[in-house]
Residue frames relative to the residue before (quaternion, step in Angstrom):
aa qw qx qy qz dx dy dz
X 1.0000 0.0000 0.0000 0.0000 0.00 0.00 0.00
X 0.4749 -0.7054 0.4459 0.2794 3.59 -0.93 1.10
X 0.3932 -0.7011 0.5341 0.2618 3.46 -1.20 0.63
X 0.2286 -0.8164 0.5158 0.1231 3.58 -0.59 1.08
X 0.4474 0.7376 -0.4630 0.2037 3.63 1.09 0.06
X 0.6097 0.5338 -0.3468 0.4723 3.58 1.34 -0.23
X 0.4202 0.7037 -0.4923 0.2931 3.65 1.27 0.01
X 0.3214 -0.7912 0.4980 0.1505 3.48 -0.96 1.03
X 0.1079 -0.7805 0.6094 0.0878 3.62 -0.75 0.84
X 0.2969 -0.7687 0.5453 0.1534 3.58 -0.92 0.98
X 0.5846 -0.6143 0.4305 0.3092 3.44 -1.23 0.84
X 0.0056 0.8034 -0.5944 0.0349 3.65 -0.62 1.16
X 0.5279 -0.5903 0.4994 0.3515 3.50 -1.33 -0.46
X 0.4194 -0.6964 0.5167 0.2685 3.61 -0.61 1.01
X 0.8710 -0.0150 -0.0169 0.4907 3.46 -1.18 0.97
X 0.0523 0.8627 -0.4899 0.1142 3.48 1.04 1.01
X 0.1612 -0.7967 0.5726 0.1070 3.67 -0.81 0.93
X 0.4486 -0.7169 0.5041 0.1750 3.53 -0.91 1.03
X 0.6319 0.4636 -0.3087 0.5391 3.53 1.43 -0.14
X 0.3208 0.7381 -0.5068 0.3092 3.48 0.18 1.35
X 0.3135 -0.6964 0.5928 0.2556 3.58 -1.26 0.39
X 0.4726 -0.7096 0.4454 0.2733 3.71 -0.61 1.14
X 0.1559 -0.7757 0.6066 0.0770 3.44 -0.87 0.92
X 0.2297 -0.7693 0.5514 0.2269 3.62 -1.11 0.30
X 0.2793 -0.7555 0.5831 0.1061 3.49 -0.99 1.03
X 0.1288 -0.7547 0.6368 0.0908 3.57 -0.82 0.97
X 0.0875 -0.8115 0.5775 0.0187 3.59 -0.66 1.10
X 0.2264 -0.7540 0.6115 0.0791 3.45 -0.68 1.37
X 0.0881 -0.8098 0.5799 0.0156 3.56 -0.87 1.06
X 0.1007 -0.7675 0.6319 0.0382 3.57 -0.87 1.10
X 0.7464 -0.4417 0.2927 0.4026 3.52 -1.39 0.07
X 0.4875 -0.6441 0.4576 0.3716 3.55 0.66 -1.22
X 0.1489 -0.7889 0.5948 0.0410 3.40 -1.38 0.27
X 0.5321 -0.5743 0.4721 0.4051 3.64 -1.03 0.20
X 0.5900 -0.5972 0.4187 0.3462 3.50 -1.20 0.59
X 0.7748 0.0330 0.0293 0.6307 3.46 1.13 -0.85
X 0.5386 -0.6443 0.4599 0.2884 3.56 -1.31 0.57
X 0.4503 0.6618 -0.4777 0.3620 3.66 0.84 0.94
X 0.6667 -0.5187 0.3548 0.4008 3.52 -1.29 0.57
X 0.6255 0.5704 -0.3505 0.4006 3.50 1.01 -0.97
X 0.7240 0.4423 -0.2372 0.4732 3.60 0.80 -1.31
X 0.6376 0.5027 -0.3629 0.4572 3.67 0.90 -0.67
X 0.6158 0.5077 -0.3692 0.4761 3.69 1.02 -0.64
X 0.6261 0.4916 -0.3747 0.4753 3.70 0.84 -0.67
X 0.6457 0.5613 -0.2977 0.4235 3.58 0.84 -0.94
X 0.7096 0.4589 -0.2335 0.4811 3.46 0.78 -1.23
X 0.6187 0.5427 -0.3610 0.4386 3.66 0.89 -0.65
X 0.6551 0.4742 -0.3069 0.5018 3.58 0.94 -0.87
X 0.6729 0.5123 -0.2999 0.4413 3.62 0.84 -0.99
X 0.7929 0.3765 -0.1701 0.4479 3.56 0.56 -1.18
X 0.6027 0.5439 -0.3772 0.4457 3.52 1.28 0.09
X 0.4822 0.6612 -0.4121 0.4006 3.52 1.44 -0.05
X 0.3704 -0.7490 0.5053 0.2154 3.58 -0.55 1.00
X 0.5283 0.6073 -0.4053 0.4334 3.58 1.25 -0.09
X 0.6788 0.5110 -0.2580 0.4599 3.43 1.25 -0.80
X 0.7855 0.2057 -0.0252 0.5832 3.47 0.88 -1.24
X 0.0027 -0.8325 0.5532 0.0307 3.64 -0.11 1.01
X 0.3947 0.6218 -0.5725 0.3602 3.58 0.08 1.39
X 0.6884 -0.4953 0.3153 0.4259 3.56 -1.18 0.47
X 0.5854 -0.6622 0.3729 0.2824 3.55 -0.89 1.24
X 0.6538 0.5207 -0.3319 0.4373 3.55 0.85 -0.95
X 0.6671 0.5122 -0.2833 0.4608 3.66 1.05 -0.83
X 0.6795 0.4988 -0.2849 0.4564 3.48 0.94 -0.99
X 0.6248 0.5620 -0.3372 0.4243 3.58 1.05 -0.82
X 0.6208 0.4977 -0.3410 0.5006 3.62 1.00 -0.78
X 0.6910 0.4775 -0.3138 0.4427 3.72 0.78 -0.82
X 0.6591 0.5231 -0.2825 0.4606 3.54 0.99 -1.01
X 0.7820 0.3811 -0.1797 0.4593 3.47 0.51 -1.23
X 0.7339 0.4423 -0.2453 0.4535 3.61 1.03 -0.73
X 0.8008 0.2581 -0.1193 0.5271 3.62 1.16 -0.51
X 0.7549 0.4368 -0.2567 0.4164 3.54 0.35 -1.38
X 0.7416 0.4091 -0.2820 0.4506 3.69 0.73 -0.94
X 0.6435 0.4959 -0.3430 0.4715 3.62 1.16 0.01
X 0.7550 0.3989 -0.1784 0.4889 3.62 1.31 -0.53
X 0.7368 0.4688 -0.2307 0.4292 3.54 1.03 -0.93
X 0.6123 0.5905 -0.3928 0.3494 3.75 0.80 -0.79
X 0.6691 0.5135 -0.3437 0.4129 3.58 0.87 -0.87
X 0.6679 0.5203 -0.2898 0.4464 3.53 1.00 -0.90
X 0.6611 0.5172 -0.2717 0.4708 3.49 1.03 -1.05
X 0.6045 0.5871 -0.3375 0.4195 3.63 1.05 -0.77
X 0.6514 0.5020 -0.3146 0.4740 3.46 0.99 -1.00
X 0.6580 0.5005 -0.3422 0.4466 3.69 0.93 -0.76
X 0.6099 0.5599 -0.3185 0.4615 3.55 1.02 -0.68
X 0.6177 0.5560 -0.3270 0.4499 3.55 1.02 -0.94
X 0.6688 0.5659 -0.2781 0.3939 3.52 1.00 -1.00
X 0.7850 0.2923 -0.1929 0.5110 3.49 1.22 -0.45
X 0.4451 0.7180 -0.4589 0.2753 3.60 1.32 -0.14
X 0.2748 -0.7583 0.5790 0.1198 3.48 -1.21 0.66
X 0.6792 -0.4849 0.3369 0.4359 3.57 -1.14 0.13
X 0.6980 0.4662 -0.2670 0.4734 3.50 1.25 -0.54
X 0.6465 -0.5028 0.2695 0.5066 3.46 1.42 -0.04
X 0.8038 -0.1864 0.2031 0.5272 3.61 -1.08 -0.67
X 0.5150 -0.6569 0.4476 0.3209 3.63 -0.82 0.85
X 0.6198 0.5549 -0.3244 0.4503 3.56 1.07 -0.86
X 0.6661 0.4836 -0.2930 0.4863 3.63 0.99 -0.84
X 0.6476 0.5441 -0.3181 0.4283 3.55 0.92 -1.00
X 0.7479 0.4377 -0.2324 0.4417 3.52 0.76 -1.13
X 0.6232 0.5343 -0.3283 0.4674 3.63 1.14 -0.68
X 0.6383 0.5296 -0.3109 0.4641 3.50 1.03 -0.85
X 0.6931 0.4564 -0.2793 0.4830 3.60 0.88 -0.99
X 0.6359 0.4959 -0.3760 0.4565 3.66 0.99 -0.67
X 0.6249 0.5268 -0.3411 0.4644 3.70 0.97 -0.68
X 0.6331 0.5370 -0.3067 0.4655 3.60 0.93 -0.77
X 0.6807 0.4894 -0.2726 0.4721 3.50 0.94 -1.02
X 0.6795 0.4783 -0.2956 0.4713 3.50 0.92 -0.88
X 0.5923 0.5536 -0.3406 0.4762 3.60 1.05 -0.58
X 0.6519 0.4777 -0.3130 0.4988 3.63 0.94 -0.79
X 0.6642 0.5052 -0.3234 0.4461 3.54 0.92 -0.93
X 0.6489 0.5182 -0.3235 0.4535 3.57 1.10 -0.81
X 0.6314 0.5306 -0.3315 0.4581 3.57 1.03 -0.75
X 0.6426 0.5030 -0.3487 0.4609 3.61 0.91 -0.68
X 0.7618 0.4165 -0.2350 0.4369 3.50 0.96 -0.89
X 0.8124 0.2181 -0.0783 0.5351 3.56 1.06 -0.76
X 0.4498 -0.7039 0.4406 0.3288 3.60 1.18 0.15
X 0.8127 -0.2961 0.1713 0.4717 3.58 -0.98 -0.75
X 0.4509 0.7302 -0.4239 0.2895 3.56 1.33 0.05
X 0.7813 0.2674 -0.1007 0.5550 3.53 1.21 -0.72
X 0.0790 -0.7749 0.6268 0.0226 3.52 -1.09 1.05
X 0.1486 -0.8125 0.5574 0.0836 3.51 -1.04 0.63
X 0.0350 0.8021 -0.5944 0.0457 3.56 -0.92 0.88
X 0.2512 -0.7658 0.5547 0.2068 3.65 -1.12 -0.13
X 0.0816 -0.7714 0.6299 0.0386 3.44 -1.34 0.48
X 0.3557 -0.7296 0.5371 0.2297 3.59 -1.28 0.35
X 0.5205 -0.6496 0.4380 0.3395 3.54 -0.99 0.78
X 0.7761 0.1222 -0.0353 0.6176 3.48 1.20 -0.75
X 0.7687 0.2548 -0.2293 0.5400 3.55 -0.91 0.95
X 0.6554 -0.5664 0.4051 0.2926 3.60 -1.35 -0.33
X 0.5554 -0.2453 -0.7942 0.0249 1.51 -1.95 1.55
X 0.4955 -0.6902 0.4483 0.2775 3.48 -1.05 0.86
X 0.6614 -0.4811 0.4035 0.4102 3.48 -1.37 0.31
X 0.5932 0.5699 -0.3508 0.4476 3.65 1.03 -0.71
X 0.7272 0.4235 -0.2653 0.4705 3.55 0.56 -1.16
X 0.6425 0.5207 -0.3528 0.4378 3.73 0.88 -0.57
X 0.6403 0.5145 -0.3175 0.4737 3.49 1.08 -0.86
X 0.6527 0.4975 -0.2973 0.4880 3.61 0.91 -0.92
X 0.6276 0.5223 -0.3613 0.4504 3.68 0.88 -0.72
X 0.6407 0.4861 -0.3176 0.5023 3.67 0.96 -0.92
X 0.6230 0.5568 -0.3464 0.4265 3.60 0.92 -0.90
X 0.6910 0.4895 -0.2529 0.4680 3.62 0.88 -1.07
X 0.6457 0.4837 -0.3405 0.4829 3.61 1.22 -0.27
X 0.6332 -0.5497 0.3142 0.4451 3.64 1.29 0.19
X 0.4779 0.6732 -0.4719 0.3095 3.76 1.13 0.13
X 0.0759 -0.7911 0.6067 0.0149 3.56 -0.89 1.04
X 0.6961 0.3075 -0.2435 0.6013 3.55 1.34 0.09
X 0.1470 -0.8207 0.5522 0.0079 3.56 -0.95 0.97
X 0.1026 -0.7048 0.6949 0.0996 3.57 -1.24 0.63
X 0.2092 -0.7968 0.5669 0.0013 3.43 -0.68 1.41
X 0.0538 0.8311 -0.5422 0.1115 3.48 -0.25 1.30
X 0.2634 -0.7513 0.6009 0.0718 3.59 -0.41 1.31
X 0.3367 -0.7726 0.4985 0.2031 3.69 -0.70 0.92
X 0.4110 0.6160 -0.5012 0.4477 3.50 0.88 1.13
X 0.3440 -0.7793 0.4894 0.1867 3.59 -0.44 1.16
X 0.7513 0.3236 -0.1221 0.5621 3.39 1.12 -1.01
X 0.4327 -0.7311 0.4657 0.2478 3.65 -0.67 1.18
X 0.1326 0.7371 -0.6595 0.0647 3.48 -1.14 0.82
X 0.5243 -0.6218 0.4632 0.3521 3.60 -0.91 0.71
X 0.5977 0.5805 -0.3479 0.4298 3.65 1.20 -0.65
X 0.7826 0.2990 -0.1657 0.5203 3.60 1.02 -0.61
X 0.7584 0.3392 -0.1954 0.5212 3.62 0.36 -1.24
X 0.6395 0.5307 -0.3234 0.4526 3.67 0.78 -0.85
X 0.6704 0.4696 -0.2891 0.4965 3.63 1.00 -0.87
X 0.6306 0.5351 -0.3464 0.4428 3.57 0.99 -0.73
X 0.6051 0.5400 -0.3270 0.4851 3.53 1.15 -0.76
X 0.6394 0.5280 -0.3493 0.4363 3.61 0.88 -0.81
X 0.6367 0.5444 -0.3148 0.4463 3.55 1.07 -0.83
X 0.6148 0.5242 -0.3178 0.4963 3.60 1.13 -0.81
X 0.6776 0.5262 -0.2965 0.4195 3.58 0.76 -0.97
X 0.6624 0.5462 -0.2715 0.4350 3.49 1.04 -1.02
X 0.6551 0.5234 -0.2857 0.4640 3.49 1.20 -0.83
X 0.7197 0.4997 -0.2501 0.4120 3.49 0.84 -1.18
X 0.5210 0.6215 -0.4067 0.4206 3.51 1.35 -0.30
X 0.6988 0.4932 -0.2694 0.4427 3.53 1.16 -0.39
X 0.6066 0.6167 -0.3068 0.3970 3.51 1.30 -0.29
X 0.4897 -0.6680 0.4804 0.2884 3.56 -1.09 0.77
X 0.7536 0.2158 -0.0871 0.6148 3.51 1.04 -0.99
X 0.1381 -0.7864 0.5932 0.1027 3.53 -0.14 1.12
X 0.4082 -0.7799 0.4446 0.1659 3.55 -0.60 1.27
X 0.5851 -0.4720 0.5034 0.4259 3.59 -1.40 0.16
X 0.0613 -0.7883 0.6122 0.0011 3.58 -0.88 1.05
X 0.0257 -0.7366 0.6737 0.0541 3.61 -1.07 0.68
X 0.1582 -0.8220 0.5442 0.0557 3.56 -0.71 1.11
X 0.2016 -0.7467 0.6184 0.1390 3.59 -1.09 0.59
X 0.1431 -0.8781 0.4518 0.0657 3.62 -0.15 1.09
X 0.7961 -0.0179 -0.0393 0.6036 3.49 1.46 -0.01
X 0.0416 -0.7937 0.6053 0.0435 3.54 -0.99 0.45
X 0.1445 0.8514 -0.4868 0.1314 3.65 1.29 0.69
X 0.7999 0.2423 -0.1508 0.5279 3.75 0.97 -0.74
X 0.3936 0.7315 -0.5011 0.2427 3.65 1.11 0.28
X 0.5423 -0.6670 0.3973 0.3212 3.63 -0.60 1.10
X 0.6465 0.5060 -0.3482 0.4526 3.71 0.90 -0.64
X 0.6810 0.4894 -0.3131 0.4458 3.54 1.02 -0.61
X 0.6052 0.5760 -0.2926 0.4651 3.45 1.23 -0.90
X 0.6932 0.4895 -0.2747 0.4520 3.44 0.93 -1.09
X 0.6329 0.5309 -0.3457 0.4450 3.58 1.07 -0.66
X 0.6090 0.5620 -0.3064 0.4684 3.51 1.01 -0.89
X 0.6991 0.4900 -0.2521 0.4556 3.55 0.82 -1.14
X 0.6471 0.4903 -0.3047 0.4980 3.54 0.96 -0.92
X 0.6080 0.5610 -0.3640 0.4279 3.62 0.87 -0.71
X 0.6711 0.4717 -0.2800 0.4988 3.53 0.96 -1.04
X 0.6377 0.5181 -0.3593 0.4425 3.68 0.80 -0.84
X 0.6679 0.5085 -0.3225 0.4373 3.63 0.88 -0.93
X 0.6558 0.4845 -0.3396 0.4689 3.58 1.02 -0.72
X 0.6652 0.4860 -0.3455 0.4493 3.56 0.88 -0.62
X 0.6415 0.5361 -0.3404 0.4302 3.59 1.04 -0.57
X 0.6863 0.4421 -0.2580 0.5167 3.54 1.29 -0.42
X 0.8224 0.2768 -0.0701 0.4921 3.60 0.75 -1.11
X 0.5444 -0.6160 0.4169 0.3878 3.55 1.26 -0.25
X 0.3958 -0.7181 0.5149 0.2501 3.58 -1.19 0.26
X 0.4051 -0.7207 0.5292 0.1906 3.52 -0.94 0.97
X 0.7175 -0.4501 0.3340 0.4136 3.53 -1.40 0.17
X 0.8175 0.0355 0.0318 0.5740 3.64 1.00 -0.86
X 0.3028 -0.7302 0.5844 0.1831 3.55 -1.26 0.56
X 0.1462 -0.7666 0.6219 0.0653 3.57 -0.84 1.01
X 0.0848 -0.7518 0.6495 0.0761 3.66 -0.88 0.99
X 0.0889 -0.8265 0.5552 -0.0276 3.40 -0.56 1.30
X 0.1149 -0.8046 0.5812 0.0393 3.54 -0.77 1.09
X 0.6250 -0.5145 0.4248 0.4054 3.53 -1.20 0.31
X 0.3886 -0.7467 0.4894 0.2280 3.55 -0.89 0.81
X 0.0981 -0.7652 0.6238 0.1253 3.59 -1.26 0.11
X 0.6160 -0.5426 0.3848 0.4219 3.71 -1.01 0.51
X 0.5971 -0.6066 0.4210 0.3133 3.59 -0.98 0.91
X 0.5903 0.6132 -0.3125 0.4217 3.49 1.15 -0.90
X 0.6470 0.5186 -0.3312 0.4503 3.61 0.99 -0.79
X 0.6584 0.5153 -0.2958 0.4620 3.56 0.99 -0.91
X 0.6820 0.4579 -0.3002 0.4850 3.57 0.84 -0.94
X 0.6463 0.4728 -0.3421 0.4917 3.74 1.12 -0.20
X 0.7326 -0.4893 0.2172 0.4205 3.61 1.15 0.29
X 0.4736 0.6798 -0.4574 0.3230 3.57 1.19 0.04
X 0.3226 -0.8032 0.4544 0.2108 3.68 -0.54 1.04
X 0.3272 0.8133 -0.4529 0.1622 3.55 1.30 0.07
X 0.6874 0.5130 -0.3177 0.4041 3.52 0.85 -0.92
X 0.6423 0.5116 -0.2884 0.4925 3.54 1.17 -0.83
X 0.6232 0.5353 -0.3548 0.4462 3.60 0.98 -0.77
X 0.6264 0.5671 -0.3126 0.4340 3.64 1.03 -0.95
X 0.6944 0.4749 -0.2740 0.4661 3.59 0.90 -1.04
X 0.6628 0.5109 -0.3450 0.4250 3.57 1.02 -0.70
X 0.6031 0.5540 -0.3376 0.4641 3.49 1.13 -0.84
X 0.6603 0.5008 -0.3270 0.4542 3.65 0.87 -0.94
X 0.6460 0.5344 -0.3205 0.4409 3.56 0.90 -1.02
X 0.7051 0.4642 -0.2888 0.4516 3.60 0.71 -0.98
X 0.6370 0.5167 -0.3444 0.4567 3.64 1.00 -0.64
X 0.6267 0.5499 -0.2983 0.4646 3.49 1.16 -0.95
X 0.6824 0.4696 -0.2858 0.4818 3.56 0.98 -0.86
X 0.5867 0.5378 -0.3591 0.4874 3.67 1.10 -0.62
X 0.7706 0.3762 -0.2252 0.4625 3.54 0.95 -0.73
X 0.4513 -0.7257 0.3800 0.3539 3.50 1.45 0.01
X 0.3893 0.7488 -0.4718 0.2555 3.58 1.04 0.67
X 0.4200 -0.6696 0.5396 0.2899 3.58 -1.14 0.48
X 0.6849 -0.4971 0.3420 0.4084 3.52 -1.19 0.22
X 0.6664 0.4986 -0.3157 0.4557 3.50 1.23 -0.56
X 0.6627 0.5373 -0.3036 0.4242 3.62 1.15 -0.36
X 0.7729 0.1507 -0.1831 0.5886 3.71 1.20 0.16
X 0.1745 -0.7469 0.6358 0.0866 3.46 -1.50 0.46
X 0.2930 -0.7462 0.5790 0.1486 3.51 -1.23 0.57
X 0.0525 0.7936 -0.6016 0.0744 3.62 -0.87 0.91
X 0.3413 -0.7308 0.5737 0.1428 3.55 -1.43 0.27
X 0.2318 -0.8230 0.5178 0.0280 3.58 -0.63 1.32
X 0.8235 0.3706 -0.2274 0.3644 3.51 -1.52 -0.14
X 0.2665 0.7837 -0.5131 0.2271 3.47 1.06 0.85
X 0.1187 0.7967 -0.5916 0.0332 3.66 -1.01 0.50
X 0.6366 0.4632 -0.4002 0.4690 3.46 -1.18 0.59
X 0.5562 -0.6300 0.4333 0.3256 3.57 -1.32 0.05
X 0.4931 0.6776 -0.4029 0.3679 3.54 1.31 -0.23
X 0.4970 -0.6599 0.4631 0.3210 3.64 -0.90 0.68
X 0.1971 -0.7879 0.5809 0.0540 3.54 -0.96 1.01
X 0.6382 -0.4785 0.3958 0.4550 3.62 -1.28 0.17
X 0.1743 -0.8063 0.5617 0.0630 3.44 -1.01 0.83
X 0.5586 -0.0369 -0.8109 -0.1705 1.69 -2.50 0.41
X 0.5204 -0.6268 0.4865 0.3155 3.63 -1.23 0.55
X 0.5790 -0.6353 0.3908 0.3292 3.59 -0.83 0.89
X 0.6846 0.5014 -0.2866 0.4448 3.57 0.85 -0.98
X 0.6669 0.4593 -0.3185 0.4928 3.58 1.00 -0.70
X 0.6371 0.5225 -0.3493 0.4462 3.58 0.92 -0.65
X 0.6512 0.5099 -0.3146 0.4659 3.56 1.02 -0.80
X 0.6459 0.5261 -0.3009 0.4642 3.52 1.01 -0.82
X 0.6692 0.5239 -0.2639 0.4562 3.48 0.99 -0.93
X 0.6402 0.5237 -0.3233 0.4597 3.59 1.08 -0.81
X 0.6532 0.5165 -0.3023 0.4639 3.53 0.96 -1.07
X 0.7052 0.4713 -0.2745 0.4531 3.67 0.81 -0.91
X 0.5930 0.5404 -0.3414 0.4896 3.63 1.28 -0.40
X 0.6167 -0.5773 0.3539 0.4014 3.67 1.12 -0.28
X 0.4185 0.7008 -0.4748 0.3291 3.55 1.25 0.23
X 0.2601 -0.8366 0.4668 0.1210 3.47 -0.63 0.98
X 0.7837 0.1366 -0.0626 0.6028 3.56 1.23 -0.56
X 0.0063 -0.8120 0.5810 -0.0548 3.47 -1.08 0.96
X 0.2327 -0.7449 0.6135 0.1208 3.49 -1.03 0.91
X 0.0502 -0.8125 0.5778 0.0586 3.63 -0.87 0.74
X 0.0151 0.7518 -0.6590 -0.0171 3.66 -1.01 0.73
X 0.2622 -0.7331 0.6127 0.1359 3.48 -1.32 0.58
X 0.1948 -0.8597 0.4608 0.1028 3.64 0.31 1.25
X 0.6270 0.5581 -0.3204 0.4391 3.55 1.17 -0.59
X 0.6742 0.4587 -0.2686 0.5127 3.59 1.15 -0.49
X 0.2835 -0.7876 0.5227 0.1615 3.58 -0.25 1.29
X 0.7861 0.1868 -0.0778 0.5840 3.56 1.03 -0.88
X 0.5292 -0.6237 0.4735 0.3267 3.59 -1.03 0.69
X 0.0090 -0.8020 0.5833 -0.1285 3.46 -1.01 0.95
X 0.7538 -0.3334 0.2439 0.5111 3.66 -1.21 -0.09
X 0.6831 0.5357 -0.3038 0.3926 3.67 0.81 -0.87
X 0.7258 0.3914 -0.2206 0.5210 3.44 1.14 -0.66
X 0.7487 0.4249 -0.2536 0.4412 3.59 0.60 -0.95
X 0.7308 0.3636 -0.2222 0.5332 3.64 1.06 -0.67
X 0.7267 0.4593 -0.2632 0.4378 3.62 0.62 -1.26
X 0.7745 0.3758 -0.1774 0.4769 3.53 0.82 -1.12
X 0.7847 0.3696 -0.2252 0.4438 3.56 0.55 -1.24
X 0.7181 0.3629 -0.2534 0.5371 3.68 1.22 -0.26
X 0.7683 0.3925 -0.2548 0.4368 3.60 0.29 -1.19
X 0.7391 0.3837 -0.2476 0.4952 3.73 0.70 -1.02
X 0.5301 0.5636 -0.4563 0.4395 3.64 1.05 -0.19
X 0.6531 0.5150 -0.2968 0.4692 3.55 0.97 -0.92
X 0.6090 0.5514 -0.3523 0.4484 3.56 1.03 -0.72
X 0.6693 0.4935 -0.2875 0.4752 3.63 0.93 -0.99
X 0.7021 0.4680 -0.2903 0.4513 3.55 0.63 -1.02
X 0.6520 0.5062 -0.3326 0.4561 3.75 0.94 -0.89
X 0.7481 0.4105 -0.2616 0.4510 3.62 0.95 -0.59
X 0.7563 -0.3996 0.2345 0.4619 3.60 1.07 0.30
X 0.4726 0.6492 -0.4374 0.4048 3.65 1.21 -0.06
X 0.2550 -0.7730 0.5602 0.1535 3.57 -1.14 0.54
X 0.8243 0.1056 -0.0698 0.5518 3.64 0.86 -0.60
X 0.0009 0.7966 -0.6027 0.0467 3.61 -0.56 1.11
X 0.0481 -0.8228 0.5638 -0.0524 3.61 -0.58 1.19
X 0.2030 -0.7644 0.6031 0.1035 3.61 -0.56 1.14
X 0.2650 -0.7391 0.6045 0.1346 3.55 -0.86 0.97
X 0.4113 -0.7270 0.4938 0.2418 3.69 -0.47 1.14
X 0.5817 -0.5783 0.4540 0.3479 3.52 -1.37 0.46
X 0.6920 -0.4477 0.3534 0.4425 3.46 -1.40 0.27
X 0.1089 -0.8180 0.5506 0.1259 3.64 0.95 -0.78
X 0.7957 -0.2986 0.2662 0.4548 3.54 -1.15 -1.02
X 0.2572 0.8206 -0.5001 0.1021 3.56 1.01 0.50
X 0.5812 -0.5902 0.3829 0.4090 3.65 -0.92 0.67
X 0.6377 0.5600 -0.3437 0.4021 3.51 0.95 -0.93
X 0.6853 0.4524 -0.3071 0.4811 3.69 0.93 -0.83
X 0.5920 0.5398 -0.3995 0.4455 3.66 0.96 -0.52
X 0.6363 0.4964 -0.3233 0.4941 3.62 1.07 -0.63
X 0.6611 0.5264 -0.3091 0.4362 3.55 1.03 -0.95
X 0.5934 0.5926 -0.3584 0.4102 3.50 1.14 -0.64
X 0.6401 0.5261 -0.2995 0.4731 3.53 1.17 -0.81
X 0.6334 0.5070 -0.3240 0.4865 3.55 1.12 -0.71
X 0.6482 0.5046 -0.3268 0.4674 3.57 0.99 -0.65
X 0.6549 0.4569 -0.2795 0.5332 3.61 1.24 -0.46
X 0.4380 0.7546 -0.4484 0.1940 3.64 1.07 -0.46
X 0.6995 0.4642 -0.2846 0.4628 3.55 0.80 -0.97
X 0.6331 0.5351 -0.3204 0.4585 3.58 1.06 -0.73
X 0.6779 0.5068 -0.2843 0.4503 3.56 1.16 -0.74
X 0.4148 0.7355 -0.4263 0.3244 3.56 1.28 -0.23
X 0.8355 0.1842 -0.1639 0.4911 3.55 -0.70 1.03
X 0.7035 0.4505 -0.2336 0.4976 3.50 1.36 -0.47
X 0.8170 0.0624 -0.0172 0.5730 3.58 1.12 -0.57
X 0.1381 -0.8330 0.5336 0.0476 3.54 -0.92 0.85
X 0.4498 -0.6917 0.4867 0.2868 3.51 -0.95 0.82
X 0.6202 0.5027 -0.3420 0.4957 3.60 1.23 -0.20
X 0.0990 -0.8545 0.5044 0.0755 3.56 0.37 1.21
X 0.5917 0.5703 -0.4224 0.3825 3.69 0.90 -0.63
X 0.7279 0.4125 -0.2539 0.4853 3.66 0.98 -0.76
X 0.6944 0.5018 -0.2860 0.4292 3.59 0.99 -0.78
X 0.7014 0.4788 -0.3496 0.3957 3.74 0.65 -0.66
X 0.6332 0.5338 -0.3608 0.4289 3.57 0.89 -0.57
X 0.6468 0.5030 -0.3098 0.4823 3.51 1.12 -0.83
X 0.6512 0.5207 -0.3307 0.4419 3.49 0.96 -0.66
X 0.6362 0.5262 -0.3158 0.4676 3.49 1.08 -0.80
X 0.6468 0.5617 -0.2822 0.4319 3.45 1.03 -0.88
X 0.6461 0.5093 -0.2802 0.4946 3.44 1.10 -0.81
X 0.6265 0.5443 -0.3089 0.4645 3.54 1.07 -0.78
X 0.6573 0.5160 -0.2774 0.4740 3.59 1.03 -0.99
X 0.6763 0.4830 -0.3315 0.4465 3.55 0.89 -0.78
X 0.6115 0.5455 -0.3362 0.4642 3.54 1.07 -0.81
X 0.6838 0.4558 -0.3157 0.4744 3.63 0.81 -0.94
X 0.6161 0.5174 -0.4016 0.4376 3.75 0.90 -0.60
X 0.6836 0.4896 -0.3047 0.4473 3.55 0.74 -1.02
X 0.6255 0.5360 -0.3473 0.4482 3.59 0.96 -0.71
X 0.6857 0.4843 -0.2812 0.4650 3.61 0.90 -1.08
X 0.5959 0.5638 -0.3536 0.4496 3.67 1.11 -0.67
X 0.6816 0.5091 -0.2746 0.4482 3.44 0.89 -1.11
X 0.6257 0.5498 -0.3228 0.4494 3.58 1.02 -0.85
X 0.6629 0.5269 -0.2875 0.4476 3.49 1.02 -1.01
X 0.6499 0.5290 -0.2968 0.4580 3.50 0.99 -0.88
X 0.5976 0.5532 -0.3156 0.4871 3.62 1.21 -0.78
X 0.6649 0.5205 -0.2649 0.4656 3.54 0.85 -1.08
X 0.6529 0.4945 -0.3264 0.4719 3.65 0.93 -0.89
X 0.6665 0.5261 -0.2859 0.4442 3.47 0.93 -1.02
X 0.6744 0.4633 -0.3168 0.4797 3.62 0.84 -0.71
X 0.6962 0.4341 -0.2773 0.4999 3.70 0.87 -0.64
């Protein structure tokens, strides 16, 4: 007798009604965070993160030896201490800000599109997962999805990996929904304006320094040479922000942070640039990280703490970190602008005319379905 244990059941909807009005689910995807700032939880998070072949592109057998034999026994304890230094009552800043941003975007979407559009968020690594977030939107009646990784500049290490998580989840669904993806928004006017306004607001409160540094997360140079557009996207974002602010080329500089390992990464490195600026006699410096939508370990600890010390230690006098856009109302509205083209044909701001039509379409579908079921029953009997 055959063993049926391997039979595959796909994720459906219990007691599904064919009389429905299609809703659109917008899923915001961020990188992720440990559940708690402890060695144990950081190890779990790093194992998932560093096991992603999009992140580390070396032979799996070799990387497994390095990861399981060295990194996961040495790095978690040190990283846990760093997380503790930025942890809030609500948890990881990345999680707190991403959650708040999704809520504000959902509220803005409801004001604009009524019940047609729902917004949620998921993390590529850690919790809440992309899978759980997609299922949450599905349970709310969403049959169409806009998938928006919160990485303005495309990289296979971020956006590409987020797409892998999407594909892995949808392999399990019975009805694979319509999906529209947004793989970058590095030059979108709404994004650029939010960044520039964020800088202006900071200057209005704390004053303007002698130079502005825009620091993006680094990637191995090998990835860029293989065709990843990330480096170009970062420089274009920086140029457009500078133009929006009316800055000359001498008034700002672009760098790349968070480098690790012995492999060559894109340059210049943020810590080296900051050290060099201080040693050259620059007395005040503003730093912003445009690629990080929400503040996290890399901005609050690496930039605001570590690199501040580098600047001051080498002769600088005033170091000012400009916080990320985070959950600003302006960016919640900007996200809907970024999604505007993808929403075309799926959601209408004219609710009075849109909803009756959607309801009529659902009733027609339900009628056809019931008629066909009756014909089948008659044929059977």
